[in-house]
C-alpha positions as CSV (number, residue, x, y, z in Angstrom):
1,M,106.9,93.8,133.5
2,Q,106.7,94.1,129.7
3,Q,103.1,95.3,129.9
4,K,104.1,98.0,132.5
5,Q,106.9,99.2,130.2
6,Q,104.5,99.4,127.3
7,L,102.1,101.5,129.3
8,M,104.9,103.8,130.3
9,D,106.1,104.1,126.7
10,Q,102.5,104.8,125.7
11,D,102.2,107.5,128.3
12,K,105.5,109.1,127.2
13,L,104.3,109.1,123.6
14,E,101.0,110.7,124.5
15,K,102.8,113.4,126.5
16,R,105.2,114.1,123.7
17,N,102.3,114.3,121.2
18,E,100.4,116.7,123.4
19,R,103.6,118.8,123.8
20,F,104.0,118.9,120.0
21,L,100.5,120.1,119.5
22,Q,101.0,122.8,122.1
23,L,104.3,123.9,120.5
24,C,102.7,124.1,117.1
25,Y,100.0,126.3,118.5
26,N,102.3,128.5,120.6
27,V,104.8,129.1,117.7
28,F,102.4,129.4,114.7
29,E,99.1,130.5,116.2
30,D,99.6,132.3,119.5
31,N,102.5,134.4,118.1
32,E,102.0,137.1,115.4
33,Q,105.3,136.5,113.7
34,G,104.6,132.7,113.7
35,K,101.2,133.4,112.2
36,E,102.8,135.5,109.5
37,L,105.5,132.9,108.8
38,L,102.9,130.1,108.5
39,A,100.8,132.2,106.1
40,I,103.9,132.8,104.0
41,F,104.7,129.1,104.0
42,K,101.1,128.2,103.1
43,E,100.9,130.8,100.3
44,S,104.4,130.1,98.8
45,L,104.5,126.3,99.2
46,I,100.9,125.1,99.0
47,E,98.9,127.7,97.1
48,M,101.3,129.1,94.5
49,A,103.9,126.5,93.8
50,P,102.8,123.4,91.8
51,V,103.8,120.0,93.2
52,A,104.8,118.6,89.8
53,D,106.8,120.4,87.2
54,P,107.3,118.7,83.8
55,S,110.7,120.4,83.4
56,K,112.0,118.7,86.7
57,D,112.8,115.2,87.7
58,A,109.9,113.1,88.9
59,N,111.4,112.9,92.4
60,H,110.9,116.7,92.7
61,A,107.1,116.1,93.0
62,F,107.7,113.8,96.0
63,F,109.9,116.4,97.6
64,R,107.4,119.1,97.0
65,E,104.6,117.0,98.4
66,G,106.7,116.4,101.5
67,Q,107.0,120.2,102.0
68,N,103.3,120.6,101.6
69,H,102.7,117.8,104.1
70,V,104.8,119.5,106.7
71,I,102.8,122.7,106.4
72,R,99.4,120.9,106.4
73,S,100.5,118.9,109.4
74,I,101.3,122.1,111.4
75,I,97.9,123.5,110.5
76,A,96.2,120.3,111.5
77,N,98.1,120.2,114.8
78,I,97.0,123.8,115.6
79,Q,93.4,122.8,114.9
80,M,93.7,119.7,117.1
81,H,95.2,121.7,120.0
82,K,92.3,124.3,119.7
83,Q,89.8,121.5,119.8
84,K,91.3,119.9,122.9
85,Q,91.4,123.3,124.6
86,G,87.8,124.0,123.6
87,N,88.6,127.0,121.3
């Protein structure tokens, strides 16, 4: 019974992950406004803003890296969705 539940949980997790990839693609790649927003996020958060700033508390660097990680994750999810779709 426990093994059956684990398989069901695994299937549910895989479906949720697939849906997340699809949503990232639909919102940020297959939509012109989403593409524009992702480009703005990428430029303003990753390319132009430093992660560490000597005038700020050290925790600020962790916060900034977290922001960058979210943007990089969205970009990676878009790429994974494209690969699964054969694009």
